[in-house]
N, C-alpha and C positions, 0 to 999 in steps of 0.2 A: 574545475569543480565537478564532482560526480553528479550524475542525474538524481540519485537519491537525495543528496544535499539540496539540490534545486527544488525538488518536489517538497521536501520538508519545509524549506523557506517559504514556498508558495502557500502551503497549508497553514503555516503559522501566521502569514500575512492575512489570511482569511479569518483568523480568530478561531480556528478549529482546535479542539482539545484531543490529544492523542498521546500515546506512549511510544517510545523508541526502544528497539532491541528487546522485545518482550518474549520470554520463553513461555510456550503454551503447553498445556497438559498432553497434547497429542504428539509431543516430541519434536516440535519445530519452533523456530524463533521467527517472530514477525519483525520485519524492519520497522514498520509503522503499524500500530494497532489502535483502532477505535473500539475500545472494550465494550461499551454498552451496546453498540450497534453490531458487534462481531464482524467488523470489516478489517481486512488485513491488506497492507501493501507490501509486496516483496520486491526487492531489487532483482534485476535479471540474473545476477550471479548466484542468488539464493533460491531461485525458482526451478523446480523440476516438476514434470507432469504428474508423477506419482504423489509428491507432496501436496501439490495443488488439489488433486482429487481427494486426498485424505483430509485436508483442511475443509474442503467443501462438504464432505460427508459428515464432518464434525459440526457443521452448521455455520461455517464462516463464509463470507463473501470475499473472494480473493481478487485483488488487482495486481498485475505485474507491470512494473515500469518497462516500457518498450526498450529493446536492445539498441545499442548504438548511441551516437551523439544526438541529443535532442535539442532542437531550437527552443527558444523561449515560448513561442506559440504552441509547440507540441506539449511542453510541460504544463502550460496553462490549460490546454484541452484535456490532458490526463487528469489534472486536479479538478477541473469542472465536472468530469465524469464521476469522480469519487465523491465530490460534494453533493451532486445530484442524488447519488445512492444514499448518502447520509440523511437526506431530507425526505426520503420515502417513508 
């Protein structure tokens, strides 16, 4: 299972509402988008530093799933960080 799939499952289990594979006006596609909060999660394969800077300049908070095989506790910690930002 890809890390993105594991992150999505964890976020769904927390009852968070988001959209998948959403095209943005700034010319990028968010793997996961929390629209109201303007928070984006990108899979490592879709993240480039220029794109992240452009998304941040457009007012989005961008999280990138860490590269490599993630253990369950690493996925949970990543989702904890995203959830904490959502509650700000």
